[in-house]
N, CA, C and O atoms as a Tripos MOL2 file, in Angstrom:
@<TRIPOS>MOLECULE
protein
  200   199    50     0     0
PROTEIN
NO_CHARGES

@<TRIPOS>ATOM
      1 N         -14.1240   28.7890    2.4010 N.3       1 MET1
      2 CA        -13.1800   28.1520    3.6180 C.3       1 MET1
      3 C         -12.1280   29.2210    3.8200 C.2       1 MET1
      4 O         -11.3700   29.8570    3.0870 O.2       1 MET1
      5 N         -12.4900   29.1350    5.5930 N.am      2 GLY2
      6 CA        -11.4470   30.4730    6.1290 C.3       2 GLY2
      7 C         -10.2420   29.5090    6.4140 C.2       2 GLY2
      8 O         -10.2640   28.3790    5.9270 O.2       2 GLY2
      9 N          -9.0950   29.9620    7.2620 N.am      3 ARG3
     10 CA         -8.0610   29.4330    7.8070 C.3       3 ARG3
     11 C          -8.2880   28.5990    9.0030 C.2       3 ARG3
     12 O          -8.6360   29.2480    9.9900 O.2       3 ARG3
     13 N          -8.1320   26.7960    9.2310 N.am      4 GLY4
     14 CA         -8.6360   26.5550   10.0060 C.3       4 GLY4
     15 C          -9.2340   24.8600    9.7670 C.2       4 GLY4
     16 O          -9.1950   23.7140   10.2130 O.2       4 GLY4
     17 N          -9.8640   25.8650    8.5590 N.am      5 ASP5
     18 CA        -11.0200   24.8480    7.7110 C.3       5 ASP5
     19 C         -10.6300   24.0490    6.8330 C.2       5 ASP5
     20 O         -10.3310   24.5010    5.7270 O.2       5 ASP5
     21 N         -10.5280   22.6130    7.1070 N.am      6 SER6
     22 CA         -9.4120   21.6080    6.5880 C.3       6 SER6
     23 C         -10.5770   20.8760    5.3550 C.2       6 SER6
     24 O         -11.7150   21.3390    5.2760 O.2       6 SER6
     25 N         -10.2460   20.0190    4.6880 N.am      7 THR7
     26 CA        -11.0450   18.6760    4.2460 C.3       7 THR7
     27 C          -9.6370   17.1250    3.8740 C.2       7 THR7
     28 O          -8.9010   16.8920    2.9150 O.2       7 THR7
     29 N          -9.9030   16.3520    5.3540 N.am      8 PRO8
     30 CA         -8.8450   15.9660    5.2420 C.3       8 PRO8
     31 C          -8.2180   14.8100    3.5010 C.2       8 PRO8
     32 O          -9.0420   14.3680    2.7000 O.2       8 PRO8
     33 N          -6.8800   14.6240    3.3750 N.am      9 MET9
     34 CA         -6.3520   14.2780    2.4920 C.3       9 MET9
     35 C          -7.2970   12.1890    1.9150 C.2       9 MET9
     36 O          -7.3540   11.2250    2.6780 O.2       9 MET9
     37 N          -7.6880   12.2190    0.8230 N.am     10 ASP10
     38 CA         -8.0950   10.7840    0.8750 C.3      10 ASP10
     39 C          -7.2160   10.7860   -0.6040 C.2      10 ASP10
     40 O          -6.4750   11.6250   -1.1150 O.2      10 ASP10
     41 N          -7.6060    9.6270   -0.9670 N.am     11 HIS11
     42 CA         -6.8970    8.6350   -1.9300 C.3      11 HIS11
     43 C          -7.3550    9.2490   -2.9780 C.2      11 HIS11
     44 O          -6.5470    9.4720   -3.8800 O.2      11 HIS11
     45 N          -8.4590    9.5900   -3.1070 N.am     12 GLU12
     46 CA         -9.0050   10.4810   -4.9120 C.3      12 GLU12
     47 C          -8.2100   11.5260   -4.9860 C.2      12 GLU12
     48 O          -7.7140   11.7810   -6.0830 O.2      12 GLU12
     49 N          -7.8730   12.4650   -3.7030 N.am     13 ALA13
     50 CA         -6.8920   13.7660   -4.1550 C.3      13 ALA13
     51 C          -5.3080   13.8500   -3.9480 C.2      13 ALA13
     52 O          -4.5540   14.8200   -4.0140 O.2      13 ALA13
     53 N          -5.0760   12.5700   -3.6890 N.am     14 ALA14
     54 CA         -3.9890   12.0310   -3.6860 C.3      14 ALA14
     55 C          -3.0140   11.6340   -5.3250 C.2      14 ALA14
     56 O          -1.9090   11.8620   -5.8180 O.2      14 ALA14
     57 N          -4.3600   10.8830   -5.6790 N.am     15 ASP15
     58 CA         -4.0860   10.4000   -6.8230 C.3      15 ASP15
     59 C          -4.3320   11.5480   -7.7830 C.2      15 ASP15
     60 O          -3.5940   11.4530   -8.7640 O.2      15 ASP15
     61 N          -5.2120   12.7040   -7.8180 N.am     16 ARG16
     62 CA         -5.0590   13.8140   -8.8550 C.3      16 ARG16
     63 C          -3.5820   14.2550   -8.4350 C.2      16 ARG16
     64 O          -2.7920   14.6540   -9.2910 O.2      16 ARG16
     65 N          -3.3170   14.1870   -7.3880 N.am     17 ILE17
     66 CA         -1.6350   15.4090   -7.0540 C.3      17 ILE17
     67 C          -0.2670   14.3330   -7.7770 C.2      17 ILE17
     68 O           0.8760   14.6920   -8.0570 O.2      17 ILE17
     69 N          -0.8520   13.0350   -7.9200 N.am     18 SER18
     70 CA          0.2780   12.3920   -8.3320 C.3      18 SER18
     71 C          -0.0700   12.1900   -9.7250 C.2      18 SER18
     72 O           0.9670   12.2020  -10.3860 O.2      18 SER18
     73 N          -0.9790   12.0300  -10.3650 N.am     19 ALA19
     74 CA         -1.0940   12.2760  -11.5840 C.3      19 ALA19
     75 C          -0.3210   13.8140  -12.1640 C.2      19 ALA19
     76 O           0.5290   13.7660  -13.0520 O.2      19 ALA19
     77 N          -0.7280   15.0650  -11.5610 N.am     20 ALA20
     78 CA         -0.6570   16.3960  -11.9010 C.3      20 ALA20
     79 C           1.1240   16.0270  -11.9960 C.2      20 ALA20
     80 O           1.7270   16.1810  -13.0570 O.2      20 ALA20
     81 N           1.7440   15.5830  -10.8570 N.am     21 ALA21
     82 CA          3.3780   15.5930  -10.9780 C.3      21 ALA21
     83 C           4.2160   15.2970  -12.3060 C.2      21 ALA21
     84 O           5.1570   15.7360  -12.9670 O.2      21 ALA21
     85 N           2.8350   13.7960  -12.2570 N.am     22 GLU22
     86 CA          3.5900   12.7140  -13.3980 C.3      22 GLU22
     87 C           3.8100   13.4150  -14.8140 C.2      22 GLU22
     88 O           4.7620   13.4590  -15.5930 O.2      22 GLU22
     89 N           2.4540   13.9700  -14.8140 N.am     23 ARG23
     90 CA          2.5410   15.0180  -16.2900 C.3      23 ARG23
     91 C           3.6440   16.1780  -16.3990 C.2      23 ARG23
     92 O           4.0710   16.6570  -17.4500 O.2      23 ARG23
     93 N           3.9840   16.5010  -15.2030 N.am     24 ASP24
     94 CA          4.7420   17.8980  -14.9090 C.3      24 ASP24
     95 C           5.9050   17.6130  -14.2570 C.2      24 ASP24
     96 O           5.9410   17.9350  -13.0700 O.2      24 ASP24
     97 N           7.1900   16.9130  -14.8930 N.am     25 PRO25
     98 CA          7.7260   16.5660  -13.3480 C.3      25 PRO25
     99 C           8.1340   17.7740  -13.0980 C.2      25 PRO25
    100 O           8.2950   17.9670  -11.8930 O.2      25 PRO25
    101 N           8.4180   18.8690  -13.9230 N.am     26 ASP26
    102 CA          9.3120   20.1520  -13.3040 C.3      26 ASP26
    103 C           8.2630   21.0850  -12.8120 C.2      26 ASP26
    104 O           8.3950   22.2970  -12.9780 O.2      26 ASP26
    105 N           7.1320   20.5300  -12.1600 N.am     27 SER27
    106 CA          6.3680   21.3890  -11.3440 C.3      27 SER27
    107 C           6.8100   21.8900  -10.0880 C.2      27 SER27
    108 O           7.7380   21.2850   -9.5510 O.2      27 SER27
    109 N           6.3340   22.8560   -9.5330 N.am     28 ALA28
    110 CA          6.4350   22.7560   -8.1660 C.3      28 ALA28
    111 C           6.5810   21.6230   -6.8530 C.2      28 ALA28
    112 O           7.2980   21.2500   -5.9240 O.2      28 ALA28
    113 N           5.1370   21.3800   -7.6710 N.am     29 THR29
    114 CA          4.3050   20.1300   -7.1610 C.3      29 THR29
    115 C           5.2520   19.0210   -6.9560 C.2      29 THR29
    116 O           5.5480   18.6020   -5.8370 O.2      29 THR29
    117 N           5.8370   18.4370   -8.3360 N.am     30 ALA30
    118 CA          7.0020   17.2690   -8.2300 C.3      30 ALA30
    119 C           8.4820   17.4940   -7.4320 C.2      30 ALA30
    120 O           9.2900   16.7500   -6.8770 O.2      30 ALA30
    121 N           8.3480   19.2440   -7.7480 N.am     31 GLN31
    122 CA          9.8770   19.5930   -7.3510 C.3      31 GLN31
    123 C           9.8390   19.2170   -5.6350 C.2      31 GLN31
    124 O          10.9350   18.9440   -5.1460 O.2      31 GLN31
    125 N           9.1710   19.2050   -5.1240 N.am     32 SER32
    126 CA          8.3770   19.9060   -3.3600 C.3      32 SER32
    127 C           8.3200   18.3160   -3.1300 C.2      32 SER32
    128 O           8.7460   18.0230   -2.0130 O.2      32 SER32
    129 N           7.9060   17.2150   -3.8940 N.am     33 GLY33
    130 CA          7.7770   15.7680   -3.4600 C.3      33 GLY33
    131 C           6.2960   16.1390   -2.5620 C.2      33 GLY33
    132 O           6.3210   15.7190   -1.4050 O.2      33 GLY33
    133 N           5.4840   16.6110   -2.8280 N.am     34 PHE34
    134 CA          3.6140   16.9890   -2.2700 C.3      34 PHE34
    135 C           3.6860   15.9490   -2.5320 C.2      34 PHE34
    136 O           3.6800   15.2520   -1.5170 O.2      34 PHE34
    137 N           3.7800   15.2330   -3.6920 N.am     35 ASP35
    138 CA          3.5400   13.9390   -4.2700 C.3      35 ASP35
    139 C           2.9700   12.9560   -3.5260 C.2      35 ASP35
    140 O           1.8150   12.5490   -3.3980 O.2      35 ASP35
    141 N           4.0750   12.6470   -3.0380 N.am     36 ASP36
    142 CA          4.0540   11.6640   -1.5400 C.3      36 ASP36
    143 C           3.7150   11.9200   -0.7350 C.2      36 ASP36
    144 O           3.2650   11.0330   -0.0100 O.2      36 ASP36
    145 N           3.6890   13.2790   -0.2930 N.am     37 ARG37
    146 CA          3.6320   13.6480    0.9480 C.3      37 ARG37
    147 C           1.6830   13.3660    1.0600 C.2      37 ARG37
    148 O           1.2030   12.5200    1.8150 O.2      37 ARG37
    149 N           1.0140   14.0770    0.3410 N.am     38 ALA38
    150 CA         -0.4410   13.6050    0.2210 C.3      38 ALA38
    151 C          -0.7850   12.0370   -0.1980 C.2      38 ALA38
    152 O          -1.8830   11.5050   -0.0390 O.2      38 ALA38
    153 N           0.3510   11.4370   -0.7480 N.am     39 GLN39
    154 CA         -0.5840   10.0210   -0.2100 C.3      39 GLN39
    155 C          -0.1390    9.4590    0.7690 C.2      39 GLN39
    156 O          -0.8170    8.5660    1.2780 O.2      39 GLN39
    157 N           1.0170    9.7800    1.2760 N.am     40 HIS40
    158 CA          0.7680    9.1510    3.1430 C.3      40 HIS40
    159 C           0.3240   10.4050    3.7780 C.2      40 HIS40
    160 O           0.7480   10.5620    4.9230 O.2      40 HIS40
    161 N          -0.5100   11.4300    3.2520 N.am     41 ALA41
    162 CA         -1.5940   11.3890    4.3270 C.3      41 ALA41
    163 C          -3.0720   10.7040    4.5340 C.2      41 ALA41
    164 O          -3.8180   10.6070    5.5090 O.2      41 ALA41
    165 N          -3.1480   10.2890    3.2120 N.am     42 ALA42
    166 CA         -4.3500    9.9410    2.3830 C.3      42 ALA42
    167 C          -4.4890    8.4450    3.2460 C.2      42 ALA42
    168 O          -5.3990    8.0460    3.9730 O.2      42 ALA42
    169 N          -2.8360    7.6210    2.7350 N.am     43 ASP43
    170 CA         -3.1600    6.3270    3.9790 C.3      43 ASP43
    171 C          -3.2350    6.3890    5.4320 C.2      43 ASP43
    172 O          -3.6210    5.3860    6.0310 O.2      43 ASP43
    173 N          -2.7950    7.8340    6.3130 N.am     44 ARG44
    174 CA         -2.8200    8.1260    7.1220 C.3      44 ARG44
    175 C          -4.6530    8.3200    7.7990 C.2      44 ARG44
    176 O          -5.0050    8.0500    8.9470 O.2      44 ARG44
    177 N          -5.4190    8.7780    6.8320 N.am     45 ASN45
    178 CA         -5.9470    9.3620    6.5610 C.3      45 ASN45
    179 C          -7.5990    7.6710    7.2120 C.2      45 ASN45
    180 O          -8.3950    7.4360    8.1210 O.2      45 ASN45
    181 N          -7.1150    7.1060    5.9320 N.am     46 GLU46
    182 CA         -7.6290    6.3250    5.8550 C.3      46 GLU46
    183 C          -7.6030    5.3120    6.9580 C.2      46 GLU46
    184 O          -8.7010    4.8350    7.2450 O.2      46 GLU46
    185 N          -6.2600    4.7680    7.8280 N.am     47 ALA47
    186 CA         -6.2280    4.0420    9.1510 C.3      47 ALA47
    187 C          -6.9090    4.7900    9.6720 C.2      47 ALA47
    188 O          -7.9360    4.1500    9.8980 O.2      47 ALA47
    189 N          -7.0640    6.0210   10.1250 N.am     48 ASP48
    190 CA         -7.5630    6.5780   10.9740 C.3      48 ASP48
    191 C          -9.2160    6.4530   11.1970 C.2      48 ASP48
    192 O          -9.9090    6.3680   12.2110 O.2      48 ASP48
    193 N          -9.5430    6.4850    9.6500 N.am     49 ASP49
    194 CA        -11.1350    5.9330    9.4990 C.3      49 ASP49
    195 C         -11.4380    4.3660   10.2860 C.2      49 ASP49
    196 O         -12.3140    4.0070   11.0740 O.2      49 ASP49
    197 N         -10.7540    3.9510    9.9190 N.am     50 ASP50
    198 CA        -10.7880    2.1320   10.5880 C.3      50 ASP50
    199 C         -10.8360    2.0900   11.4900 C.2      50 ASP50
    200 O         -10.8650    0.9970   12.0560 O.2      50 ASP50
@<TRIPOS>BOND
     1     1     2 1
     2     2     3 1
     3     3     4 2
     4     3     5 am
     5     5     6 1
     6     6     7 1
     7     7     8 2
     8     7     9 am
     9     9    10 1
    10    10    11 1
    11    11    12 2
    12    11    13 am
    13    13    14 1
    14    14    15 1
    15    15    16 2
    16    15    17 am
    17    17    18 1
    18    18    19 1
    19    19    20 2
    20    19    21 am
    21    21    22 1
    22    22    23 1
    23    23    24 2
    24    23    25 am
    25    25    26 1
    26    26    27 1
    27    27    28 2
    28    27    29 am
    29    29    30 1
    30    30    31 1
    31    31    32 2
    32    31    33 am
    33    33    34 1
    34    34    35 1
    35    35    36 2
    36    35    37 am
    37    37    38 1
    38    38    39 1
    39    39    40 2
    40    39    41 am
    41    41    42 1
    42    42    43 1
    43    43    44 2
    44    43    45 am
    45    45    46 1
    46    46    47 1
    47    47    48 2
    48    47    49 am
    49    49    50 1
    50    50    51 1
    51    51    52 2
    52    51    53 am
    53    53    54 1
    54    54    55 1
    55    55    56 2
    56    55    57 am
    57    57    58 1
    58    58    59 1
    59    59    60 2
    60    59    61 am
    61    61    62 1
    62    62    63 1
    63    63    64 2
    64    63    65 am
    65    65    66 1
    66    66    67 1
    67    67    68 2
    68    67    69 am
    69    69    70 1
    70    70    71 1
    71    71    72 2
    72    71    73 am
    73    73    74 1
    74    74    75 1
    75    75    76 2
    76    75    77 am
    77    77    78 1
    78    78    79 1
    79    79    80 2
    80    79    81 am
    81    81    82 1
    82    82    83 1
    83    83    84 2
    84    83    85 am
    85    85    86 1
    86    86    87 1
    87    87    88 2
    88    87    89 am
    89    89    90 1
    90    90    91 1
    91    91    92 2
    92    91    93 am
    93    93    94 1
    94    94    95 1
    95    95    96 2
    96    95    97 am
    97    97    98 1
    98    98    99 1
    99    99   100 2
   100    99   101 am
   101   101   102 1
   102   102   103 1
   103   103   104 2
   104   103   105 am
   105   105   106 1
   106   106   107 1
   107   107   108 2
   108   107   109 am
   109   109   110 1
   110   110   111 1
   111   111   112 2
   112   111   113 am
   113   113   114 1
   114   114   115 1
   115   115   116 2
   116   115   117 am
   117   117   118 1
   118   118   119 1
   119   119   120 2
   120   119   121 am
   121   121   122 1
   122   122   123 1
   123   123   124 2
   124   123   125 am
   125   125   126 1
   126   126   127 1
   127   127   128 2
   128   127   129 am
   129   129   130 1
   130   130   131 1
   131   131   132 2
   132   131   133 am
   133   133   134 1
   134   134   135 1
   135   135   136 2
   136   135   137 am
   137   137   138 1
   138   138   139 1
   139   139   140 2
   140   139   141 am
   141   141   142 1
   142   142   143 1
   143   143   144 2
   144   143   145 am
   145   145   146 1
   146   146   147 1
   147   147   148 2
   148   147   149 am
   149   149   150 1
   150   150   151 1
   151   151   152 2
   152   151   153 am
   153   153   154 1
   154   154   155 1
   155   155   156 2
   156   155   157 am
   157   157   158 1
   158   158   159 1
   159   159   160 2
   160   159   161 am
   161   161   162 1
   162   162   163 1
   163   163   164 2
   164   163   165 am
   165   165   166 1
   166   166   167 1
   167   167   168 2
   168   167   169 am
   169   169   170 1
   170   170   171 1
   171   171   172 2
   172   171   173 am
   173   173   174 1
   174   174   175 1
   175   175   176 2
   176   175   177 am
   177   177   178 1
   178   178   179 1
   179   179   180 2
   180   179   181 am
   181   181   182 1
   182   182   183 1
   183   183   184 2
   184   183   185 am
   185   185   186 1
   186   186   187 1
   187   187   188 2
   188   187   189 am
   189   189   190 1
   190   190   191 1
   191   191   192 2
   192   191   193 am
   193   193   194 1
   194   194   195 1
   195   195   196 2
   196   195   197 am
   197   197   198 1
   198   198   199 1
   199   199   200 2
@<TRIPOS>SUBSTRUCTURE
     1 MET1         2 RESIDUE 1 A MET
     2 GLY2         6 RESIDUE 1 A GLY
     3 ARG3        10 RESIDUE 1 A ARG
     4 GLY4        14 RESIDUE 1 A GLY
     5 ASP5        18 RESIDUE 1 A ASP
     6 SER6        22 RESIDUE 1 A SER
     7 THR7        26 RESIDUE 1 A THR
     8 PRO8        30 RESIDUE 1 A PRO
     9 MET9        34 RESIDUE 1 A MET
    10 ASP10       38 RESIDUE 1 A ASP
    11 HIS11       42 RESIDUE 1 A HIS
    12 GLU12       46 RESIDUE 1 A GLU
    13 ALA13       50 RESIDUE 1 A ALA
    14 ALA14       54 RESIDUE 1 A ALA
    15 ASP15       58 RESIDUE 1 A ASP
    16 ARG16       62 RESIDUE 1 A ARG
    17 ILE17       66 RESIDUE 1 A ILE
    18 SER18       70 RESIDUE 1 A SER
    19 ALA19       74 RESIDUE 1 A ALA
    20 ALA20       78 RESIDUE 1 A ALA
    21 ALA21       82 RESIDUE 1 A ALA
    22 GLU22       86 RESIDUE 1 A GLU
    23 ARG23       90 RESIDUE 1 A ARG
    24 ASP24       94 RESIDUE 1 A ASP
    25 PRO25       98 RESIDUE 1 A PRO
    26 ASP26      102 RESIDUE 1 A ASP
    27 SER27      106 RESIDUE 1 A SER
    28 ALA28      110 RESIDUE 1 A ALA
    29 THR29      114 RESIDUE 1 A THR
    30 ALA30      118 RESIDUE 1 A ALA
    31 GLN31      122 RESIDUE 1 A GLN
    32 SER32      126 RESIDUE 1 A SER
    33 GLY33      130 RESIDUE 1 A GLY
    34 PHE34      134 RESIDUE 1 A PHE
    35 ASP35      138 RESIDUE 1 A ASP
    36 ASP36      142 RESIDUE 1 A ASP
    37 ARG37      146 RESIDUE 1 A ARG
    38 ALA38      150 RESIDUE 1 A ALA
    39 GLN39      154 RESIDUE 1 A GLN
    40 HIS40      158 RESIDUE 1 A HIS
    41 ALA41      162 RESIDUE 1 A ALA
    42 ALA42      166 RESIDUE 1 A ALA
    43 ASP43      170 RESIDUE 1 A ASP
    44 ARG44      174 RESIDUE 1 A ARG
    45 ASN45      178 RESIDUE 1 A ASN
    46 GLU46      182 RESIDUE 1 A GLU
    47 ALA47      186 RESIDUE 1 A ALA
    48 ASP48      190 RESIDUE 1 A ASP
    49 ASP49      194 RESIDUE 1 A ASP
    50 ASP50      198 RESIDUE 1 A ASP
């Protein structure tokens, strides 16, 4: 995958990110709030599919 190629965030991926952040609350993912942003992105992408 090159720059510009992307896979839309889905709930399965967002759930994996959230689980990782819960397992290690001191991780960069948890500290940055990326898990919350991933969940919001998955919600937006699901709404776009409807």
